[in-house]
Structure formats: C-alpha cells, structure tokens
N, CA, C and O of each residue as an XYZ file, in Angstrom:
664
protein
N      -8.907    -26.998    -71.365
C     -10.052    -27.179    -70.556
C      -9.710    -27.919    -69.269
O     -10.295    -27.640    -68.223
N      -8.826    -28.803    -69.328
C      -8.448    -29.535    -68.142
C      -7.744    -28.633    -67.142
O      -7.860    -28.838    -65.933
N      -7.026    -27.651    -67.626
C      -6.340    -26.766    -66.694
C      -7.335    -25.911    -65.920
O      -7.117    -25.676    -64.731
N      -8.423    -25.431    -66.535
C      -9.421    -24.641    -65.797
C     -10.197    -25.529    -64.838
O     -10.558    -25.089    -63.746
N     -10.459    -26.770    -65.225
C     -11.126    -27.707    -64.332
C     -10.207    -28.038    -63.156
O     -10.651    -28.147    -62.013
N      -8.927    -28.194    -63.458
C      -7.955    -28.477    -62.405
C      -7.873    -27.305    -61.412
O      -7.837    -27.519    -60.200
N      -7.844    -26.067    -61.931
C      -7.801    -24.878    -61.063
C      -9.050    -24.791    -60.194
O      -8.940    -24.505    -59.002
N     -10.195    -25.023    -60.735
C     -11.447    -24.961    -59.994
C     -11.469    -26.027    -58.906
O     -11.838    -25.748    -57.765
N     -11.079    -27.235    -59.254
C     -11.037    -28.319    -58.273
C     -10.015    -28.021    -57.181
O     -10.273    -28.279    -56.005
N      -8.857    -27.480    -57.560
C      -7.815    -27.130    -56.585
C      -8.300    -26.021    -55.658
O      -8.083    -26.099    -54.449
N      -8.948    -24.998    -56.191
C      -9.456    -23.898    -55.371
C     -10.539    -24.381    -54.417
O     -10.587    -23.951    -53.265
N     -11.408    -25.270    -54.885
C     -12.474    -25.804    -54.039
C     -11.893    -26.652    -52.923
O     -12.324    -26.545    -51.775
N     -10.918    -27.494    -53.245
C     -10.287    -28.347    -52.237
C      -9.545    -27.493    -51.206
O      -9.623    -27.755    -50.006
N      -8.848    -26.502    -51.665
C      -8.102    -25.626    -50.760
C      -9.055    -24.870    -49.837
O      -8.790    -24.754    -48.640
N     -10.141    -24.364    -50.368
C     -11.120    -23.639    -49.565
C     -11.747    -24.546    -48.519
O     -11.936    -24.139    -47.373
N     -12.070    -25.772    -48.909
C     -12.659    -26.730    -47.981
C     -11.691    -27.049    -46.859
O     -12.094    -27.126    -45.698
N     -10.430    -27.234    -47.182
C      -9.424    -27.539    -46.156
C      -9.247    -26.372    -45.180
O      -9.147    -26.572    -43.969
N      -9.210    -25.174    -45.715
C      -9.014    -24.006    -44.847
C     -10.222    -23.826    -43.934
O     -10.064    -23.596    -42.735
N     -11.417    -23.928    -44.486
C     -12.619    -23.780    -43.662
C     -12.743    -24.905    -42.649
O     -13.188    -24.678    -41.524
N     -12.364    -26.088    -43.022
C     -12.392    -27.210    -42.084
C     -11.401    -27.007    -40.953
O     -11.696    -27.324    -39.800
N     -10.242    -26.487    -41.273
C      -9.231    -26.244    -40.232
C      -9.671    -25.142    -39.291
O      -9.416    -25.211    -38.089
N     -10.328    -24.130    -39.825
C     -10.790    -23.037    -38.960
C     -11.898    -23.493    -38.029
O     -11.990    -23.028    -36.893
N     -12.741    -24.401    -38.504
C     -13.864    -24.809    -37.660
C     -13.449    -25.805    -36.601
O     -14.182    -25.980    -35.628
N     -12.314    -26.466    -36.737
C     -11.873    -27.433    -35.735
C     -10.748    -26.909    -34.868
O     -10.284    -27.611    -33.970
N     -10.304    -25.695    -35.116
C      -9.213    -25.129    -34.315
C      -9.727    -24.837    -32.908
O     -10.879    -24.433    -32.747
N      -8.890    -25.035    -31.884
C      -9.341    -24.741    -30.523
C      -9.596    -23.244    -30.366
O      -8.903    -22.410    -30.948
N     -10.612    -22.932    -29.563
C     -10.984    -21.542    -29.343
C     -10.155    -21.003    -28.186
O     -10.139    -21.572    -27.095
N      -9.478    -19.918    -28.440
C      -8.744    -19.265    -27.363
C      -9.417    -17.935    -27.107
O      -9.665    -17.158    -28.029
N      -9.705    -17.686    -25.856
C     -10.351    -16.418    -25.520
C      -9.596    -15.759    -24.392
O      -8.935    -16.428    -23.597
N      -9.694    -14.473    -24.328
C      -9.065    -13.732    -23.244
C      -9.942    -13.840    -22.021
O     -11.146    -14.059    -22.155
N      -9.383    -13.695    -20.824
C     -10.183    -13.839    -19.610
C     -11.331    -12.842    -19.521
O     -12.357    -13.138    -18.909
N     -11.174    -11.666    -20.124
C     -12.226    -10.672    -19.989
C     -13.270    -10.792    -21.095
O     -14.263    -10.065    -21.061
N     -13.090    -11.678    -22.071
C     -14.073    -11.843    -23.135
C     -14.881    -13.093    -22.860
O     -14.341    -14.197    -22.921
N     -16.150    -12.951    -22.562
C     -17.019    -14.086    -22.307
C     -17.921    -14.274    -23.511
O     -18.072    -13.341    -24.300
N     -18.540    -15.461    -23.692
C     -19.395    -15.680    -24.853
C     -20.552    -14.688    -24.905
O     -20.985    -14.317    -25.996
N     -21.055    -14.256    -23.775
C     -22.167    -13.308    -23.785
C     -21.723    -11.948    -24.311
O     -22.509    -11.236    -24.936
N     -20.464    -11.584    -24.059
C     -20.011    -10.273    -24.486
C     -19.470    -10.265    -25.911
O     -19.304     -9.194    -26.495
N     -19.189    -11.438    -26.484
C     -18.621    -11.466    -27.813
C     -19.671    -11.592    -28.903
O     -19.313    -11.601    -30.080
N     -20.923    -11.688    -28.572
C     -21.957    -11.773    -29.599
C     -22.545    -13.160    -29.625
O     -23.269    -13.532    -28.701
N     -22.259    -13.947    -30.658
C     -22.834    -15.283    -30.771
C     -21.754    -16.319    -30.536
O     -20.572    -16.074    -30.779
N     -22.178    -17.489    -30.057
C     -21.230    -18.573    -29.841
C     -21.262    -19.497    -31.049
O     -21.981    -19.243    -32.015
N     -20.490    -20.555    -30.993
C     -20.426    -21.478    -32.135
C     -21.716    -22.251    -32.295
O     -22.056    -22.656    -33.406
N     -22.458    -22.470    -31.190
C     -23.717    -23.180    -31.290
C     -24.720    -22.389    -32.113
O     -25.571    -22.975    -32.782
N     -24.632    -21.069    -32.072
C     -25.559    -20.229    -32.803
C     -25.233    -20.193    -34.292
O     -26.055    -19.739    -35.087
N     -24.073    -20.651    -34.675
C     -23.688    -20.593    -36.085
C     -24.510    -21.550    -36.927
O     -24.582    -21.383    -38.144
N     -25.126    -22.536    -36.324
C     -26.007    -23.437    -37.044
C     -25.296    -24.607    -37.686
O     -25.859    -25.255    -38.568
N     -24.071    -24.898    -37.268
C     -23.397    -26.037    -37.868
C     -23.744    -27.337    -37.146
O     -23.339    -28.411    -37.591
N     -24.491    -27.259    -36.032
C     -24.973    -28.460    -35.361
C     -23.971    -29.076    -34.417
O     -24.318    -30.028    -33.718
N     -22.758    -28.594    -34.356
C     -21.747    -29.155    -33.458
C     -21.755    -28.403    -32.134
O     -21.940    -27.186    -32.125
N     -21.561    -29.087    -31.032
C     -21.455    -28.371    -29.750
C     -20.122    -27.637    -29.672
O     -19.158    -27.992    -30.350
N     -20.088    -26.614    -28.836
C     -18.861    -25.842    -28.659
C     -17.812    -26.717    -27.999
O     -18.151    -27.556    -27.164
N     -16.536    -26.542    -28.355
C     -15.489    -27.345    -27.721
C     -15.399    -26.998    -26.239
O     -15.732    -25.880    -25.846
N     -14.955    -27.937    -25.419
C     -14.851    -27.658    -23.972
C     -13.828    -26.564    -23.702
O     -12.832    -26.421    -24.410
N     -14.105    -25.812    -22.672
C     -13.176    -24.745    -22.281
C     -11.939    -25.347    -21.657
O     -12.003    -26.421    -21.059
N     -10.806    -24.664    -21.790
C      -9.601    -25.180    -21.135
C      -9.780    -25.135    -19.622
O     -10.424    -24.237    -19.080
N      -9.199    -26.116    -18.962
C      -9.324    -26.200    -17.509
C      -8.518    -25.093    -16.848
O      -7.477    -24.670    -17.352
N      -9.026    -24.632    -15.704
C      -8.329    -23.614    -14.924
C      -7.080    -24.240    -14.318
O      -7.049    -25.448    -14.083
N      -6.051    -23.438    -14.064
C      -4.855    -23.999    -13.437
C      -5.199    -24.537    -12.052
O      -6.101    -24.016    -11.396
N      -4.501    -25.559    -11.606
C      -4.816    -26.153    -10.306
C      -4.616    -25.149     -9.175
O      -3.706    -24.321     -9.204
N      -5.487    -25.248     -8.185
C      -5.403    -24.345     -7.033
C      -4.277    -24.774     -6.118
O      -3.938    -25.953     -6.024
N      -3.712    -23.799     -5.453
C      -2.658    -24.069     -4.492
C      -3.326    -24.318     -3.151
O      -3.881    -23.396     -2.554
N      -3.277    -25.564     -2.667
C      -3.945    -25.909     -1.419
C      -3.051    -25.712     -0.209
O      -3.434    -26.059      0.908
N      -1.867    -25.161     -0.416
C      -0.979    -24.915      0.720
C      -1.511    -23.773      1.549
O      -2.189    -22.881      1.038
N      -1.204    -23.803      2.825
C      -1.626    -22.719      3.721
C      -0.861    -21.460      3.350
O       0.308    -21.539      2.973
N      -1.511    -20.281      3.451
C      -0.797    -19.045      3.140
C       0.322    -18.806      4.145
O       0.304    -19.310      5.268
N       1.286    -18.027      3.703
C       2.436    -17.726      4.567
C       1.973    -16.991      5.806
O       1.039    -16.190      5.766
N       2.640    -17.277      6.902
C       2.270    -16.628      8.166
C       2.696    -15.177      8.160
O       3.760    -14.829      7.649
N       1.865    -14.344      8.727
C       2.194    -12.941      8.898
C       2.394    -12.693     10.373
O       1.974    -13.511     11.191
N       3.024    -11.584     10.743
C       3.246    -11.327     12.167
C       1.939    -11.264     12.955
O       1.923    -11.601     14.138
N       0.842    -10.838     12.323
C      -0.427    -10.747     13.033
C      -0.986    -12.130     13.346
O      -1.628    -12.318     14.379
N      -0.745    -13.112     12.453
C      -1.333    -14.430     12.599
C      -0.322    -15.461     13.100
O      -0.634    -16.650     13.165
N       0.847    -15.031     13.441
C       1.887    -15.961     13.851
C       1.482    -16.659     15.143
O       0.938    -16.042     16.059
N       1.757    -17.947     15.196
C       1.437    -18.707     16.393
C       2.714    -19.049     17.115
O       3.813    -18.754     16.646
N       2.558    -19.665     18.242
C       3.710    -20.053     19.034
C       4.523    -21.089     18.274
O       3.952    -21.947     17.602
N       5.827    -21.025     18.367
C       6.678    -21.943     17.622
C       6.489    -23.384     18.086
O       6.810    -24.311     17.343
N       5.980    -23.591     19.284
C       5.767    -24.944     19.789
C       4.678    -25.648     18.996
O       4.661    -26.878     18.954
N       3.771    -24.913     18.369
C       2.695    -25.532     17.601
C       3.114    -25.871     16.196
O       2.373    -26.569     15.504
N       4.270    -25.413     15.730
C       4.755    -25.735     14.396
C       5.160    -27.206     14.348
O       5.463    -27.814     15.374
N       5.159    -27.759     13.148
C       5.570    -29.138     12.976
C       7.055    -29.266     13.266
O       7.834    -28.388     12.895
N       7.452    -30.328     13.913
C       8.882    -30.501     14.172
C       9.614    -30.763     12.865
O       9.107    -31.444     11.974
N      10.793    -30.220     12.774
C      11.607    -30.424     11.594
C      11.379    -29.387     10.506
O      12.121    -29.358      9.525
N      10.364    -28.529     10.659
C      10.149    -27.472      9.670
C      10.742    -26.191     10.195
O      10.769    -25.944     11.401
N      11.200    -25.408      9.306
C      11.841    -24.156      9.682
C      10.964    -23.010      9.198
O      10.685    -22.909      8.003
N      10.533    -22.160     10.097
C       9.719    -21.016      9.688
C      10.651    -19.870      9.311
O      11.731    -19.724      9.884
N      10.227    -19.061      8.345
C      11.103    -17.953      7.943
C      11.248    -16.943      9.067
O      10.317    -16.690      9.831
N      12.425    -16.382      9.144
C      12.700    -15.390     10.179
C      12.151    -14.036      9.723
O      12.453    -13.573      8.624
N      11.358    -13.421     10.566
C      10.758    -12.140     10.231
C      11.554    -11.043     10.917
O      11.728    -11.041     12.135
N      12.028    -10.119     10.109
C      12.818     -9.007     10.638
C      11.963     -7.754     10.555
O      11.522     -7.363      9.474
N      11.732     -7.135     11.687
C      10.944     -5.913     11.736
C      11.877     -4.779     12.103
O      12.533     -4.803     13.145
N      11.928     -3.787     11.232
C      12.792     -2.648     11.487
C      12.018     -1.627     12.304
O      10.947     -1.179     11.893
N      12.546     -1.266     13.435
C      11.897     -0.289     14.297
C      12.577      1.062     14.145
O      13.746      1.156     13.772
N      11.822      2.091     14.438
C      12.379      3.437     14.404
C      13.406      3.562     15.525
O      13.250      2.955     16.585
N      14.446      4.343     15.295
C      15.434      4.495     16.355
C      14.785      5.145     17.567
O      13.906      5.995     17.419
N      15.208      4.757     18.756
C      14.605      5.330     19.950
C      14.878      6.827     20.025
O      15.912      7.317     19.572
N      13.922      7.532     20.608
C      14.071      8.984     20.746
C      15.237      9.269     21.684
O      15.356      8.628     22.729
N      16.093     10.211     21.333
C      17.235     10.474     22.204
C      16.747     10.958     23.566
O      15.700     11.597     23.667
N      17.501     10.654     24.597
C      17.083     11.091     25.929
C      17.000     12.612     25.996
O      17.718     13.331     25.302
N      16.108     13.065     26.846
C      15.891     14.499     26.989
C      17.106     15.104     27.674
O      17.469     14.730     28.789
N      17.725     16.053     26.972
C      18.829     16.771     27.591
C      18.303     18.144     27.967
O      17.741     18.847     27.127
N      18.475     18.517     29.180
C      17.969     19.799     29.642
C      17.077     19.605     30.857
O      17.135     18.572     31.525
N      16.257     20.601     31.135
C      15.402     20.525     32.325
C      14.405     19.366     32.250
O      14.066     18.903     31.161
N      13.944     18.908     33.398
C      13.027     17.780     33.486
C      11.659     18.113     32.902
O      10.961     17.207     32.447
N      11.250     19.384     32.899
C       9.928     19.744     32.389
C       9.794     19.496     30.889
O       8.675     19.472     30.377
N      10.917     19.308     30.162
C      10.865     19.020     28.730
C      10.188     17.679     28.434
O       9.683     17.468     27.331
N      10.178     16.772     29.422
C       9.519     15.486     29.197
C       8.005     15.635     29.134
O       7.328     14.706     28.694
N       7.451     16.759     29.554
C       6.005     17.000     29.524
C       5.542     17.653     28.218
O       4.352     17.930     28.063
N       6.442     17.899     27.296
C       6.098     18.539     26.030
C       5.236     17.610     25.175
O       5.470     16.403     25.131
N       4.251     18.175     24.503
C       3.428     17.396     23.580
C       4.199     17.156     22.292
O       4.150     16.063     21.728
N       4.899     18.160     21.833
C       5.703     18.048     20.612
C       7.050     18.686     20.909
O       7.121     19.830     21.358
N       8.136     17.924     20.650
C       9.463     18.438     20.960
C      10.386     18.190     19.780
O      10.389     17.101     19.206
N      11.177     19.207     19.416
C      12.154     19.080     18.342
C      13.458     19.730     18.770
O      13.477     20.719     19.503
N      14.550     19.141     18.288
C      15.872     19.696     18.579
C      16.555     20.033     17.268
O      16.684     19.179     16.391
N      16.991     21.266     17.134
C      17.709     21.703     15.938
C      18.866     22.598     16.347
O      18.666     23.649     16.957
N      20.056     22.183     16.014
C      21.243     22.995     16.261
C      21.449     23.363     17.724
O      21.922     24.458     18.027
N      21.100     22.466     18.623
C      21.290     22.728     20.049
C      20.123     23.440     20.697
O      20.060     23.508     21.924
N      19.185     23.981     19.906
C      18.007     24.664     20.449
C      16.864     23.651     20.503
O      16.592     22.965     19.518
N      16.203     23.561     21.643
C      15.085     22.649     21.820
C      13.796     23.446     21.736
O      13.636     24.457     22.420
N      12.863     22.982     20.883
C      11.560     23.628     20.769
C      10.520     22.697     21.366
O      10.471     21.512     21.037
N       9.683     23.243     22.251
C       8.691     22.459     22.961
C       7.333     23.132     22.827
O       7.209     24.330     23.082
N       6.300     22.366     22.423
C       4.938     22.878     22.373
C       4.127     22.195     23.465
O       4.218     20.982     23.653
N       3.326     22.993     24.189
C       2.517     22.445     25.281
C       1.267     23.290     25.442
O       1.190     24.412     24.941
N       0.279     22.731     26.153
C      -0.961     23.457     26.413
C      -0.988     24.096     27.800
O      -1.937     24.804     28.139
N       0.031     23.853     28.589
C       0.107     24.500     29.899
C       1.482     25.141     30.059
O       2.440     24.763     29.385
N       1.560     26.095     30.942
C       2.822     26.793     31.167
C       3.717     25.886     32.011
O       3.498     25.719     33.211
N       4.715     25.312     31.371
C       5.569     24.341     32.044
C       6.693     24.993     32.829
O       7.175     24.412     33.801
N       7.121     26.182     32.434
C       8.205     26.882     33.129
C       8.090     28.374     32.866
O       7.394     28.807     31.947
N       8.762     29.129     33.663
C       8.784     30.591     33.503
C       9.876     30.973     32.511
O      10.882     30.272     32.403
N       9.692     32.081     31.780
C      10.759     32.537     30.885
C      12.005     32.937     31.672
O      11.923     33.396     32.811
N      13.152     32.752     31.036
C      14.422     33.123     31.674
C      15.413     33.486     30.590
O      15.034     33.669     29.432
N      16.675     33.592     30.955
C      17.707     33.926     29.984
C      17.915     32.775     28.995
O      18.343     33.013     27.865
N      17.626     31.548     29.390
C      17.817     30.382     28.528
C      16.504     29.831     27.964
O      16.526     28.991     27.064
N      15.370     30.292     28.477
C      14.068     29.793     28.017
C      13.241     30.968     27.534
O      12.948     31.890     28.294
N      12.863     30.928     26.246
C      11.977     31.942     25.687
C      10.596     31.313     25.570
O      10.477     30.181     25.101
N       9.549     32.023     25.985
C       8.194     31.485     25.984
C       7.321     32.353     25.086
O       7.334     33.580     25.179
N       6.549     31.679     24.198
C       5.600     32.348     23.316
C       4.224     31.725     23.549
O       4.125     30.562     23.940
N       3.177     32.488     23.311
C       1.817     31.993     23.460
C       0.966     32.473     22.296
O       1.296     33.463     21.643
N      -0.135     31.764     22.038
C      -1.043     32.180     20.970
C      -2.282     32.885     21.531
O      -3.096     33.407     20.769
N      -2.425     32.902     22.867
C      -3.582     33.559     23.486
C      -3.174     34.913     24.041
O      -2.222     35.005     24.817
N      -3.887     35.969     23.652
C      -3.520     37.315     24.113
C      -3.567     37.462     25.638
O      -2.779     38.216     26.208
N      -4.477     36.755     26.295
C      -4.578     36.869     27.753
C      -3.397     36.287     28.498
O      -3.125     36.683     29.631
N      -2.685     35.346     27.878
C      -1.541     34.709     28.537
C      -0.241     35.458     28.277
O       0.763     35.184     28.935
N      -0.236     36.393     27.337
C       0.976     37.144     27.025
C       1.185     38.241     28.064
O       0.234     38.724     28.678
N       2.422     38.618     28.244
C       2.747     39.690     29.186
C       4.076     39.450     29.857
O       4.819     38.529     29.517
N       4.360     40.326     30.843
C       5.613     40.213     31.576
C       5.404     39.428     32.849
O       4.406     39.593     33.550
N       6.369     38.569     33.135
C       6.397     37.879     34.426
C       7.616     38.393     35.180
O       8.382     39.196     34.648
N       7.797     37.946     36.389
C       8.930     38.448     37.175
C      10.264     37.960     36.631
O      11.307     38.552     36.912
N      10.233     36.826     35.814
C      11.497     36.300     35.290
C      11.735     36.645     33.829
O      12.842     36.435     33.332
N      10.728     37.173     33.116
C      10.902     37.531     31.704
C       9.548     37.627     31.000
O       8.513     37.324     31.594
N       9.559     38.054     29.717
C       8.302     38.244     28.993
C       7.788     36.947     28.341
O       8.571     36.078     27.958
N       6.453     36.838     28.225
C       5.805     35.802     27.418
C       5.228     36.540     26.226
O       4.312     37.349     26.369
N       5.775     36.256     25.040
C       5.414     37.016     23.847
C       4.260     36.357     23.091
O       4.072     35.142     23.156
N       3.492     37.182     22.373
C       2.326     36.724     21.625
C       2.719     36.330     20.203
O       3.380     37.097     19.503
N       2.312     35.132     19.776
C       2.459     34.651     18.390
C       1.162     33.935     18.037
O       0.743     33.028     18.756
N       0.525     34.328     16.948
C      -0.795     33.788     16.636
C      -0.770     32.469     15.868
O      -1.803     31.804     15.796
N       0.359     32.060     15.291
C       0.393     30.872     14.438
C       0.918     29.616     15.132
O       1.417     28.722     14.449
N       0.829     29.511     16.431
C       1.348     28.354     17.156
C       0.327     27.213     17.158
O      -0.875     27.474     17.198
N       0.779     25.951     17.116
C      -0.150     24.824     17.139
C      -0.716     24.546     18.537
O      -1.805     23.986     18.658
N      -0.008     24.921     19.562
C      -0.446     24.736     20.956
C      -0.477     26.093     21.633
O      -0.080     27.104     21.054
N      -0.960     26.099     22.880
C      -1.097     27.376     23.591
C       0.268     28.017     23.852
O       0.427     29.231     23.730
N       1.255     27.179     24.216
C       2.581     27.723     24.529
C       3.645     27.052     23.664
O       3.527     25.891     23.272
N       4.690     27.836     23.384
C       5.892     27.306     22.733
C       7.081     27.803     23.513
O       7.213     28.991     23.806
N       7.957     26.848     23.847
C       9.153     27.180     24.618
C      10.376     26.922     23.744
O      10.458     25.898     23.064
N      11.320     27.851     23.766
C      12.598     27.660     23.113
C      13.655     27.601     24.196
O      13.831     28.564     24.942
N      14.362     26.486     24.295
C      15.435     26.347     25.279
C      16.729     26.489     24.509
O      17.049     25.660     23.657
N      17.475     27.542     24.808
C      18.729     27.805     24.114
C      19.884     27.468     25.042
O      19.780     27.657     26.254
N      20.975     26.975     24.490
C      22.117     26.599     25.347
C      22.801     27.806     25.957
O      23.772     27.656     26.698
C-alpha cells in the first residue's frame, strides 16, 4: 500500500513541478505572431497573474547613415581628423572617335561592326555613293539620285539608314 501511495504522491509532485515550470517560463514569440493573432493571452487563462513583460527591442543605431554620392557634402564641412570612405564610380568607356566623314556625327544611332559603320537618321545626311549605301522606310524618299540609288526597306527604326563601307 505504501508503494501505491508513494507512486501517487510522486506523480502529483512531478505534475505540479512541470506545470509550475511551464507557467513561469519566459514567453518567446516570433515577430509576426502578435497576441491578437494567436488567440488568447495569459491574462485570459484566468490564473490571475499578469503577462510577463516583453523583451526589449535591440538598441537603435543613432549614428548618421553613410553618405551617398547624392548627399555628399563638401569635404571642408567634415570633421577634422575623420576619413571619409573613397567612392569609386565606374564610368562607361568613352565612345570611340568618329572615323569617316563628318556627317556621321549627326547620326541618331550609330554602330560599327567589322569596319562597316551603320547610321540611322531622320534626315538625308549624304548622297549614296560607292562607299555609302542609303536605305529608307518611306516609299516617297526611295529612288535614284545622280550619285546612286536610295533603296526601300520597311523595317527601319528611322527614316534613313546609311551603311559606310571601307
């Protein structure tokens, strides 16, 4: 009889300890789970104890944000003795100088491939010749000139396309 009484007392003591430990354990919650979304809080459980305080948020960083090129100020306004980080801006390589006739500088869009220069423009920049082939997308602008033909092509982005061949 003492062994069954001992087991009952041991089970009751163990249960009390486990329940006591669960009720005093700190509450950890995920940032996206708020008491309103989780159902009931500990105050609603009816045990009469207030909910434990929430853990404090990490301290805010009161330092000024890093300077960006848009907000950079004159170096004379910086504190003496401080070193600002060096900002390296990579620029696109400069466009190669125009090789060929001067009218190529008036092109809206110009590309060079294998020695052939392609130029798109909205006005007739030069007459066709043995080295310059001219295409147009407008039927009225196509035809023969005294120096060569202007051929019709319907898929051009601009009114005229010039091919300068070496």
